[in-house]
Steps between C-alpha positions, in 0.01 A plus 500: 500500500788603727862408431482234769202343320650507150481147356827328417612538140476120462293272724487122472279306743428126517626459144491149354587397145465152357592360160299182459609269781796720598464767768760767422401747774299441817376769738748774407466825699713802410475879511738734317492868589527818297854552361622180664759274337429134578674190367361146488741207535465126542590164353422430135136404452373678812262722302693830495433568132142378531439749780642781288284399201190504719581850629564610141155369406645252251351204693174460690511382862323179599393671823599791720530877465726711278487880518698794366448818707178352636359408155453132410744375237299344219755520219803693377500874567715800419548559871727192493804474273660160444861411408575133428828308496498520122459852364199403277569789265343488156798414279367677190476834685781732605559591865313828443209322333481234773461765769259709292286191442439474876372858497239455227224452757584815697215753472588849383844413365569610144746314281757770578429468874552123482832547321617757756402284797663192347827692455477623861482148641752357257737766631405420860621139461821604326412409141513847342652456156350153452147612413527365144660169597305175472503250790732261314762776490499538880669305778285320756546780752405763243189304405395495866561875520266544203239275662526702821457826307191357332345396833576834666387720211127491579553586868399188696473522878633144540789332321487118498828333405549127444872409507575795269878469536527122530654448155759779531867473592604612848628845402198585284269367770658733755466796263132418445438473875647848547291633212184348646567657840565839338169477312318391816644796692410749225149378427400367844348183364385194687723215380442127540802300382519122459861379517708191573793721602487556876765773495299681232191480720684642802681779315183628331217441744326641806365152575564151365213251478618139539264247342460139610525215246188404304232566583646845544426695816666797665742329736660815641540870419846634583554874551814654348605785732825580315529873424461623141664560263651153506834438334751221452641602838155438655506144370827430680366595843421235764138625513451437126658157511293400805177598324595309185595195707173520696294506180699213348449295816124563487486377139704189583294432813177507302629279217452123514812295570655342195 
């Protein structure tokens, strides 16, 4: 297969998901390319998190197609790492043990190899020195760093993130955004980020997917042509503000009047 024929890293076609009488998603079409950073935004209840869960293989679609690199998604896979809003670390394990636990299924890794790789990724997210700490001893931002290290440790091609910084204060959130972009640049991952923060979507992404209210559909995909690396200065430019305002207007336009 030539480069021009390489399937997208994630492909969603005609995707519908119902929960009893409620249709959460209807006819969603989306393609995410290799090494692309894409954010999903929309009003609460539009199905953003449901879409991410379906791509993660944590939910089954009611109808439609879900593929990762041309292979049907039928359940969770180690090609797709997931980071949730809550860190979901095992509280009885240390940071080191939490990351090592994610590596237990990796073929050919000895116990020493697992320990070395866990330390590598703990260092990558800036937690060197906290290997023996338990989650309760960490701040919210540090817990999310540990969760990110755990998801990256087994080398997924795709990182799926559901409001991972939503519970953090503004300064910590900014630090985590910068860390995420550094990791993305170093490891050339495909990232799909669900967020309510429009500025976060613009500062991180190549494209922003705007969802319509329930039943969720792709209302518009907005390209983000702002040069990287993006800084606080980038966010003060007229181009940045215009993009954020455009996305906000799309969300408001698609929401029912109160």
